[in-house]
C-alpha positions in Angstrom: -3.0 146.9 56.8 -6.2 144.9 56.4 -7.9 144.2 53.4 -11.1 145.5 52.3 -13.8 142.8 52.5 -17.5 142.9 52.4 -17.7 144.2 48.8 -21.0 144.3 47.8 -22.6 143.5 44.1 -22.1 147.6 43.2 -18.6 147.4 44.0 -18.7 149.2 47.6 -16.3 147.7 50.0 -15.9 148.0 53.7 -12.8 147.6 55.8 -12.0 143.9 57.0 -10.9 145.1 60.4 -14.5 146.9 61.1 -16.4 144.0 59.5 -14.4 141.6 61.1 -15.5 143.0 64.6 -19.5 143.0 63.5 -21.5 140.4 64.7 -22.6 137.4 62.1 -25.7 138.9 59.6 -28.4 139.1 60.3 -27.3 141.0 62.9 -29.0 144.8 64.2 -26.6 147.4 63.4 -27.4 151.2 65.0 -25.3 153.6 62.9 -25.3 156.5 64.6 -24.1 160.0 63.3 -22.8 160.9 59.3 -22.4 157.8 57.5 -21.6 157.0 54.2 -24.1 155.9 52.0 -21.7 153.4 50.4 -20.5 151.9 53.9 -24.7 151.9 54.5 -25.2 150.1 50.9 -22.3 147.4 51.7 -23.9 146.4 54.9 -26.9 145.8 54.0 -26.1 144.1 50.7 -24.5 141.0 53.7 -28.2 141.3 55.3 -26.9 143.4 58.2 -30.4 144.7 59.6 -29.5 148.8 59.5 -31.2 151.4 61.7 -30.0 155.1 61.2 -30.1 157.8 63.1 -28.9 161.2 64.0 -27.4 163.3 67.2 -29.9 166.3 68.6 -27.6 168.0 70.7 -30.3 169.5 73.4 -28.4 171.4 76.0 -24.8 171.9 77.5 -23.0 169.1 79.6 -20.3 171.9 80.8 -21.2 175.5 79.6 -18.3 176.7 78.1 -16.0 179.3 80.4 -13.1 181.4 80.1 -11.0 178.4 81.1 -12.9 175.4 79.4 -14.4 174.3 76.2 -18.5 174.4 76.2 -19.4 170.2 75.6 -22.6 169.1 74.6 -24.8 166.4 75.8 -26.8 164.5 73.0 -30.1 162.4 72.8 -29.7 159.5 70.6 -32.4 160.3 67.6 -34.4 157.2 67.4 -37.9 156.7 65.8 -40.4 155.9 68.9 -41.3 152.5 67.8 -37.4 151.6 67.4 -36.7 148.8 69.7 -33.7 148.6 71.7 -31.9 145.5 71.6 -28.9 146.3 68.8 -26.3 144.1 68.5 -24.0 146.7 67.7 -23.4 150.6 67.5 -21.2 152.3 64.6 -21.0 156.1 65.7 -19.2 158.1 63.5 -18.7 162.1 63.4 -18.3 162.3 67.1 -16.9 166.2 67.6 -14.7 166.8 70.6 -17.5 168.9 72.1 -19.8 166.1 72.8 -19.9 164.5 76.0 -19.1 160.6 75.6 -20.0 159.4 79.3 -23.1 161.0 78.4 -23.4 159.2 74.5 -22.2 155.6 76.3 -25.1 156.1 79.0 -27.7 156.6 76.1 -26.1 153.8 74.2 -25.9 151.2 77.3 -29.8 151.2 76.8 -30.0 150.6 73.2 -27.2 148.1 72.9 -27.9 144.7 73.7 -25.0 143.3 76.9 -21.8 142.7 75.4 -22.9 144.5 72.2 -20.0 146.3 70.3 -19.4 149.5 70.3 -17.6 151.1 67.5 -16.4 154.6 67.5 -14.8 156.7 65.5 -14.2 160.8 65.5 -14.7 163.9 63.1 -12.8 164.2 60.4 -9.8 167.1 60.8 -11.1 168.6 57.3 -14.8 169.1 58.8 -13.7 170.2 61.9 -11.8 173.1 60.6 -14.5 173.6 57.8 
């Protein structure tokens, strides 16, 4: 088990396995989805350039039917003036109802070639709430 690292002056800490995979600061990180403020503050305290974005869910990629669950196609909701070229993207809160290949295709245009993509699903607690 990894020890926490990346402790900010406020005492917040991130998991070293996660921070250890990120490029060195001042790398540009795209945080997509729902991220705890403590994690965002800790990354900023380490001199990362952070851009936060939410999911927009515009349409079905696969409509629900009696034999299968519906799957959404999502859009990455960045501000129009936000330049591409992120060194890494950390996607959090991904629902099983989000089509992963469509999301990967969008991130391909936002993250540099050989950039890092960290993916974390939705917690069971939130799914059933």
